[in-house]
C-alpha positions as CSV (number, residue, x, y, z in Angstrom):
1,M,-11.1,-12.6,-15.2
2,S,-11.4,-16.2,-16.3
3,H,-9.0,-17.6,-13.7
4,L,-11.3,-16.4,-10.8
5,T,-13.8,-18.9,-9.6
6,R,-17.5,-18.3,-8.9
7,R,-16.7,-19.0,-5.2
8,Q,-14.0,-16.3,-5.2
9,I,-16.4,-13.8,-6.7
10,T,-19.1,-14.7,-4.3
11,L,-16.8,-14.4,-1.3
12,A,-15.5,-11.1,-2.6
13,G,-19.1,-9.8,-2.7
14,A,-19.8,-11.1,0.7
15,A,-16.7,-9.5,2.1
16,F,-17.7,-6.2,0.6
17,S,-21.2,-6.3,1.9
18,A,-20.1,-7.1,5.4
19,A,-17.4,-4.4,5.4
20,I,-19.5,-1.6,3.9
21,A,-22.3,-2.3,6.3
22,L,-20.2,-0.6,9.0
23,G,-20.7,2.7,7.2
24,P,-18.5,5.8,7.2
25,R,-17.5,7.5,10.4
26,K,-19.7,10.5,11.3
27,A,-21.4,10.5,7.9
28,R,-23.4,13.6,6.9
29,A,-26.6,13.3,5.0
30,D,-25.7,16.0,2.5
31,L,-22.5,14.4,1.5
32,R,-22.1,11.8,-1.3
33,K,-20.9,8.4,0.0
34,L,-17.7,7.2,-1.8
35,K,-17.2,3.5,-1.5
36,F,-13.5,2.6,-1.2
37,G,-12.0,-0.9,-1.1
38,V,-8.7,-1.9,0.3
39,G,-7.0,-5.3,0.3
40,L,-6.6,-5.6,4.1
41,K,-8.5,-7.7,6.6
42,A,-8.9,-4.6,8.8
43,M,-8.1,-1.0,8.4
44,G,-4.6,-0.1,9.5
45,P,-1.8,2.5,9.3
46,S,-0.5,1.1,6.1
47,V,-3.4,3.0,4.3
48,I,-3.4,6.0,6.6
49,S,-3.1,8.6,3.8
50,T,-6.3,7.4,2.2
51,L,-8.3,7.5,5.5
52,I,-7.4,10.6,7.5
53,G,-8.9,13.1,5.0
54,E,-12.2,12.2,6.7
55,G,-11.0,13.4,10.1
56,L,-9.3,16.4,8.7
57,G,-12.3,17.6,6.8
58,Y,-10.7,17.3,3.4
59,N,-13.4,14.8,2.2
60,A,-16.2,17.1,3.2
61,E,-14.6,20.0,1.4
62,E,-14.8,17.9,-1.8
63,G,-18.5,17.0,-1.1
64,F,-18.2,13.3,0.0
65,T,-17.8,11.1,3.0
66,L,-15.7,8.0,2.8
67,A,-17.1,4.5,3.2
68,P,-14.0,2.3,3.4
69,A,-14.3,-1.5,3.1
70,A,-11.5,-3.9,4.1
71,L,-12.0,-6.7,1.5
72,G,-9.1,-8.9,2.6
73,T,-7.1,-9.4,-0.6
74,N,-6.0,-7.4,-3.7
75,A,-8.0,-9.9,-5.8
76,N,-11.2,-9.1,-3.9
77,V,-10.6,-5.3,-4.4
78,Q,-10.1,-5.7,-8.2
79,I,-13.3,-7.8,-8.4
80,A,-15.2,-5.2,-6.5
81,I,-13.9,-2.5,-8.8
82,D,-14.8,-4.4,-11.9
83,R,-18.3,-5.2,-10.6
84,G,-18.9,-1.6,-9.5
85,D,-19.3,-2.6,-5.9
86,V,-16.8,0.1,-4.9
87,D,-16.2,3.5,-6.6
88,I,-12.4,3.4,-6.1
89,G,-10.0,0.8,-4.8
90,I,-6.4,0.3,-4.1
91,G,-4.7,-1.3,-7.1
92,V,-1.4,-3.1,-7.2
93,P,0.6,-3.9,-10.4
94,S,1.6,-7.3,-9.1
95,F,-2.0,-8.3,-9.5
96,G,-3.0,-6.0,-12.4
97,L,-0.1,-6.5,-14.8
98,P,-0.6,-10.3,-15.1
99,L,-4.2,-9.7,-16.0
100,L,-3.2,-7.1,-18.6
101,A,-0.7,-9.6,-20.1
102,K,-3.4,-12.3,-20.4
103,G,-5.9,-9.9,-22.0
104,E,-8.1,-10.2,-18.9
105,W,-7.9,-6.6,-17.6
106,Q,-11.4,-5.3,-17.3
107,G,-10.7,-1.7,-18.2
108,A,-10.2,0.1,-14.8
109,L,-7.6,2.9,-14.7
110,N,-4.9,3.6,-12.2
111,F,-5.2,7.3,-11.8
112,Y,-3.1,8.3,-8.7
113,E,0.0,6.7,-7.2
114,Y,-0.4,7.1,-3.5
115,T,2.7,5.0,-2.5
116,Y,5.9,5.0,-4.5
117,P,8.7,2.4,-4.8
118,Y,10.8,1.0,-3.3
119,K,9.4,-0.8,-0.1
120,W,11.2,-4.1,0.3
121,D,14.2,-5.0,2.4
122,V,16.0,-8.0,3.9
123,A,16.6,-8.1,7.7
124,V,18.8,-10.2,9.9
125,G,19.2,-10.5,13.6
126,P,21.2,-7.8,15.3
127,D,24.2,-10.2,16.0
128,S,24.1,-11.9,12.6
129,K,27.3,-12.3,10.7
130,V,25.5,-11.5,7.4
131,K,26.5,-8.1,6.3
132,A,25.2,-7.9,2.7
133,Y,22.8,-9.5,0.2
134,A,25.8,-11.4,-1.2
135,D,26.2,-13.2,2.1
136,L,22.7,-14.8,1.8
137,K,23.9,-17.6,-0.4
138,G,23.3,-20.9,1.4
139,L,21.0,-19.5,4.0
140,R,17.3,-19.7,4.9
141,I,15.3,-16.6,3.9
142,G,11.8,-16.1,5.4
143,V,8.9,-14.5,3.6
144,S,5.4,-13.8,4.9
145,D,4.0,-16.3,2.4
146,F,4.8,-17.3,-1.2
147,G,1.9,-15.2,-2.6
148,S,3.3,-12.0,-1.2
149,T,5.3,-9.5,-3.3
150,E,8.5,-9.8,-1.3
151,Y,9.0,-13.3,-2.5
152,P,9.3,-12.7,-6.3
153,V,11.0,-9.4,-5.9
154,T,13.8,-10.7,-3.6
155,R,14.2,-13.7,-5.8
156,N,14.8,-11.5,-8.8
157,I,17.3,-9.3,-7.0
158,L,19.3,-12.3,-5.9
159,R,19.2,-13.7,-9.4
160,N,20.6,-10.4,-10.8
161,M,23.4,-10.6,-8.3
162,G,24.4,-14.1,-9.5
163,I,22.7,-16.1,-6.7
164,D,20.4,-18.8,-7.9
165,P,17.1,-18.3,-6.0
166,D,16.2,-21.9,-6.3
167,A,19.5,-23.7,-5.7
168,D,21.5,-21.3,-3.5
169,V,18.9,-20.3,-0.8
170,K,16.0,-22.0,1.0
171,W,12.7,-20.1,1.2
172,V,10.5,-20.4,4.2
173,A,7.0,-19.0,4.7
174,V,6.8,-17.7,8.2
175,G,3.6,-15.8,8.4
176,N,2.7,-12.1,8.6
177,G,3.6,-9.2,10.9
178,V,5.0,-10.0,14.4
179,Q,4.9,-13.7,13.6
180,S,7.6,-13.3,10.9
181,G,9.7,-11.3,13.4
182,V,9.5,-14.1,16.0
183,A,10.7,-16.6,13.4
184,L,13.8,-14.4,12.8
185,Q,14.3,-13.8,16.5
186,R,14.1,-17.6,17.3
187,G,16.5,-18.6,14.5
188,A,13.9,-20.5,12.4
189,I,15.3,-18.4,9.5
190,D,18.6,-16.7,8.9
191,A,17.1,-13.6,7.2
192,L,13.7,-12.1,6.5
193,A,12.5,-10.5,3.3
194,Y,9.6,-8.2,4.0
195,Y,8.1,-4.8,3.2
196,D,8.1,-1.4,5.0
197,T,5.0,-1.6,7.2
198,G,5.6,-5.2,8.0
199,F,9.0,-4.3,9.5
200,G,7.2,-1.5,11.4
201,Q,5.0,-4.1,13.1
202,I,8.0,-6.1,14.1
203,E,9.7,-3.0,15.4
204,G,6.6,-2.2,17.4
205,A,6.8,-5.6,19.1
206,N,10.3,-4.7,20.3
207,I,11.9,-7.4,18.2
208,A,15.4,-6.3,17.3
209,F,16.7,-6.7,13.7
210,R,19.1,-5.1,11.3
211,L,18.3,-4.2,7.7
212,L,21.0,-5.2,5.1
213,P,22.2,-2.3,2.9
214,R,20.3,-2.3,-0.3
215,P,22.3,-3.3,-3.4
216,S,22.6,-0.8,-6.2
217,G,20.3,-0.8,-9.2
218,L,17.1,-1.8,-7.4
219,P,14.0,-1.8,-9.7
220,M,11.6,1.1,-9.2
221,I,8.6,-1.1,-8.8
222,G,6.0,-1.8,-6.2
223,G,3.9,1.4,-6.2
224,Q,0.3,1.3,-5.1
225,F,-2.5,3.2,-6.8
226,L,-6.0,4.6,-6.6
227,T,-7.9,2.6,-9.2
228,A,-11.4,3.2,-10.6
229,P,-13.6,2.0,-13.5
230,K,-13.3,4.2,-16.6
231,K,-17.1,4.9,-16.4
232,F,-16.7,6.3,-12.8
233,L,-13.8,8.5,-13.9
234,T,-15.8,9.9,-16.8
235,E,-19.2,10.3,-15.1
236,Q,-17.9,11.2,-11.6
237,R,-14.7,13.0,-12.5
238,A,-15.1,15.7,-9.8
239,L,-15.5,13.0,-7.2
240,A,-12.4,11.1,-8.3
241,V,-10.4,14.3,-8.4
242,G,-11.8,15.2,-4.9
243,F,-10.7,11.9,-3.4
244,G,-7.3,12.1,-5.1
245,R,-6.9,15.7,-3.7
246,S,-7.9,14.5,-0.2
247,V,-5.2,11.8,-0.4
248,A,-2.6,14.3,-1.7
249,K,-3.5,16.7,1.1
250,A,-3.3,13.9,3.7
251,S,0.0,12.8,2.3
252,T,1.4,16.3,2.6
253,F,0.0,16.6,6.2
254,L,1.7,13.3,7.1
255,L,5.0,14.2,5.6
256,A,5.0,17.4,7.6
257,S,4.0,15.8,10.9
258,P,3.6,12.0,11.1
259,E,2.6,12.3,14.8
260,A,-0.3,14.7,14.0
261,G,-1.4,12.2,11.3
262,A,-1.3,9.4,13.8
263,K,-3.5,11.3,16.2
264,V,-6.1,11.9,13.5
265,F,-6.0,8.2,12.5
266,L,-6.6,7.1,16.1
267,K,-9.6,9.4,16.4
268,L,-11.1,7.7,13.4
269,Y,-10.0,4.2,14.3
270,P,-9.5,4.0,18.1
271,E,-9.9,0.2,18.0
272,T,-6.5,-0.1,16.2
273,A,-4.7,1.0,19.4
274,P,-3.0,-1.8,21.3
275,R,-5.2,-3.0,24.1
276,G,-4.5,-1.1,27.3
277,A,-2.2,1.3,25.6
278,S,-2.0,4.9,26.8
279,T,-2.5,7.7,24.2
280,E,1.2,8.2,23.8
281,E,1.8,4.4,23.4
282,A,-1.0,4.2,20.8
283,I,0.5,7.1,18.8
284,K,3.9,5.4,19.0
285,A,2.4,2.2,17.7
286,V,0.8,3.9,14.7
287,L,4.1,5.7,13.9
288,Q,6.1,2.5,14.1
289,A,3.7,0.9,11.6
290,S,3.5,3.8,9.2
291,Q,6.6,5.9,9.2
292,R,8.5,3.8,6.6
293,R,5.4,4.0,4.4
294,I,5.0,7.8,4.9
295,K,8.4,8.3,3.3
296,L,7.1,6.8,0.1
297,F,4.2,9.3,-0.4
298,K,6.4,11.8,-2.2
299,P,7.3,11.0,-5.8
300,P,11.0,10.2,-6.2
301,Y,11.1,11.6,-9.7
302,Q,12.4,15.1,-10.4
303,G,9.6,17.5,-11.1
304,A,6.8,15.0,-10.6
305,K,3.6,16.1,-8.8
306,M,2.0,14.3,-5.9
307,G,0.3,11.2,-7.2
308,Q,1.8,11.4,-10.8
309,I,2.4,8.0,-12.3
310,N,5.6,7.0,-14.0
311,P,4.8,4.3,-16.6
312,E,8.3,3.1,-16.5
313,E,7.5,1.4,-13.2
314,F,4.9,-0.8,-15.1
315,T,7.4,-1.5,-17.9
316,E,10.1,-2.4,-15.5
317,E,7.9,-4.8,-13.5
318,A,6.6,-6.4,-16.7
319,K,10.2,-7.0,-17.9
320,M,11.2,-8.3,-14.5
321,F,8.5,-11.0,-14.4
322,D,8.4,-11.6,-18.2
323,Y,4.9,-10.3,-18.7
324,K,4.2,-9.8,-22.4
325,I,2.4,-6.5,-22.6
326,A,2.1,-4.8,-26.0
327,A,0.9,-1.4,-24.6
328,L,-0.1,0.2,-21.3
329,D,-3.0,2.1,-22.9
330,G,-6.1,1.6,-20.8
331,F,-4.1,0.7,-17.7
332,F,-3.3,4.1,-16.2
333,T,-3.9,7.9,-16.7
334,N,-2.3,11.1,-15.4
335,D,-5.2,13.2,-16.7
336,L,-6.5,14.1,-13.2
337,I,-3.1,14.9,-11.6
338,D,-3.1,18.7,-12.3
339,E,-6.6,19.1,-10.8
340,I,-5.7,16.9,-7.8
341,N,-2.7,19.1,-7.0
342,A,-4.7,22.3,-7.0
343,F,-4.3,23.1,-3.3
344,D,-2.0,25.1,-1.1
345,A,0.6,22.5,0.1
346,A,2.4,25.0,2.3
347,K,-0.8,25.7,4.2
348,I,-1.5,22.0,4.7
349,A,2.0,21.4,6.0
350,A,1.7,24.4,8.4
351,D,-1.6,23.1,9.6
352,A,0.0,19.7,10.4
353,R,2.9,21.3,12.3
354,G,0.4,23.3,14.4
355,Y,-2.0,20.4,14.9
356,V,-2.8,19.7,18.6
357,G,-5.5,17.1,18.3
């Protein structure tokens, strides 16, 4: 990755070392430690399906314990994957496809899609006169920051509707999470473009908003993936399949009972509960932050198995942002999907519905 500086690589390594030093929860000496990197500053409900397999025993069934590391950014995760500092990380096409187009992709493979498209929306205040995307012309649209995915995606959608994203609207960076909701509430912006779990945070802060109806023909882009070096997938295939299966089971569990999944998550990460919150309030907070994302765990394609990757998502995103990519060979694989899905989904769903914590 020639565009990454030595300082960025050093910082990524430091972030990984600090995060991984915390170690897995309740690790057992007889289980292999699987190092897992996510592009967050701290573990949260947005990656709930990758984490609760530890508390449900799914990881132990596959012979490993998870050592998750919050590395701060998607770039740091990709660096950690390429360096071998993590076994598996969360990969995002918005970061990986530009590298592929430049010939700078280091050869990792996306092997399981754990969050499917589409996750962005535009919100307005509850009393706003704006009723549709077409009404956004001439208004101020907030985004968390100009490096986040909602900015280029919403720009492209407006462009396709005949609204010039440079001349017809004004873009304002308003910060992440509740901060962005406050900007909308106070009238610093007329509308807010954001993604599912971000809106969940705003909702959890009791800030009222109204999502605009999505226009037709939205691009099926924005999936998130489990990504690993080719060497790891070859030499540690059973471990990669095991983690994918754990995530697939956890996704099935969450789809059957989001509340049960929230309880498991809070047992693993009690520090994520709001300060002073009761158990019920903490569960509600996790649900508000994760329920929109949980809906995206199931593939939206007829006949697709859990985690199966549709390469048309990559093709569509490359076309949208004018990335010149000759082929997707070496960027993804579905070779592990059949093995990953070798479990009794009905039993997992029944366990979720009967879970008492």
